[in-house]
C-alpha positions in Angstrom: -31.5 -31.3 0.9 -30.6 -29.7 4.2 -28.7 -26.4 4.2 -25.5 -26.3 6.2 -25.4 -24.0 9.1 -22.2 -22.3 10.0 -21.3 -20.9 13.4 -20.1 -17.3 13.3 -17.3 -16.7 15.7 -17.1 -13.2 16.9 -13.8 -11.6 17.6 -13.2 -11.1 21.3 -13.3 -7.4 22.5 -9.9 -6.2 23.5 -9.6 -4.7 26.9 -8.2 -1.5 25.5 -11.2 -1.0 23.2 -13.8 -1.6 25.8 -12.6 1.4 27.9 -12.9 3.9 25.0 -15.7 6.5 25.1 -18.3 6.1 22.4 -17.4 9.5 21.0 -13.8 8.4 20.3 -15.0 5.2 18.6 -17.4 7.1 16.4 -14.7 9.7 15.5 -12.3 6.8 14.5 -15.0 5.2 12.4 -15.7 8.4 10.6 -12.0 8.9 9.9 -11.9 5.5 8.2 -14.3 6.7 5.5 -12.4 7.1 2.3 -12.7 10.7 0.9 -13.1 9.3 -2.6 -16.4 7.7 -1.5 -17.5 10.8 0.3 -17.4 13.1 -2.7 -21.2 13.0 -3.0 -21.8 14.7 0.4 -19.1 17.2 -0.4 -20.7 18.0 -3.8 -24.1 18.4 -2.2 -22.7 20.9 0.3 -20.8 22.9 -2.3 -23.4 22.9 -5.1 -26.6 22.5 -3.1 -29.6 20.3 -3.6 -30.4 21.6 -7.1 -30.1 19.9 -10.4 -27.6 21.8 -12.6 -29.5 20.9 -15.8 -33.3 21.2 -15.0 -32.9 23.4 -11.9 -35.3 21.1 -9.9 -34.8 21.7 -6.2 -34.6 18.8 -3.7 -35.1 18.7 0.1 -33.9 16.2 2.7 -36.6 13.7 2.1 -35.9 13.3 -1.6 -32.1 14.0 -1.7 -31.6 10.4 -2.8 -32.8 11.5 -6.2 -29.9 13.8 -6.8 -26.6 12.4 -8.1 -23.1 13.7 -8.8 -22.0 13.7 -12.4 -18.3 13.8 -13.2 -17.8 16.3 -16.0 -14.7 14.6 -17.4 -16.2 11.2 -17.1 -13.5 10.0 -14.6 -15.1 9.0 -11.3 -11.7 9.0 -9.6 -11.1 12.7 -10.4 -12.5 14.3 -7.3 -10.9 17.6 -6.6 -11.9 19.1 -3.2 -13.1 22.3 -4.8 -15.8 20.4 -6.8 -14.7 21.7 -10.2 -15.3 18.3 -11.8 -18.7 17.7 -10.3 -22.2 18.8 -11.1 -25.3 17.7 -9.2 -27.9 16.2 -11.5 -31.2 14.6 -10.7 -31.4 10.9 -11.6 -33.5 11.8 -14.7 -31.0 14.3 -16.1 -28.0 12.2 -15.2 -29.5 9.2 -17.1 -30.2 11.6 -20.1 -26.6 12.9 -20.0 -25.1 9.4 -20.2 -27.6 8.1 -22.8 -26.9 11.1 -25.1 -23.3 9.9 -25.3 -24.4 6.3 -26.1 -26.8 7.6 -28.7 -24.1 9.7 -30.3 -21.7 6.8 -30.4 -24.4 4.6 -32.0 -25.3 7.2 -34.6 -21.6 7.8 -35.5 -21.2 4.2 -36.6 
């Protein structure tokens, strides 16, 4: 059975866009980023690259191992002062959420 191939049609570049400097285009793209999705970077700036539970420190090469935990459990509650966030390493973050599951299981 042969797979179908589809032609991808690219949108033509508008004349007004082609004359913009690259810096302006980059700035516009950065402004499109939703601040709700950018809370991780803000939390890392506010609280640093340190796990709030085990105090393990991270650097640039392993910063992907630190996550942002929402204290109230609501990932949509992202105050700009960071009061609902704590930076946890992936291991402590997993432990934090599994404790709730274990507690719910044992309560039954």
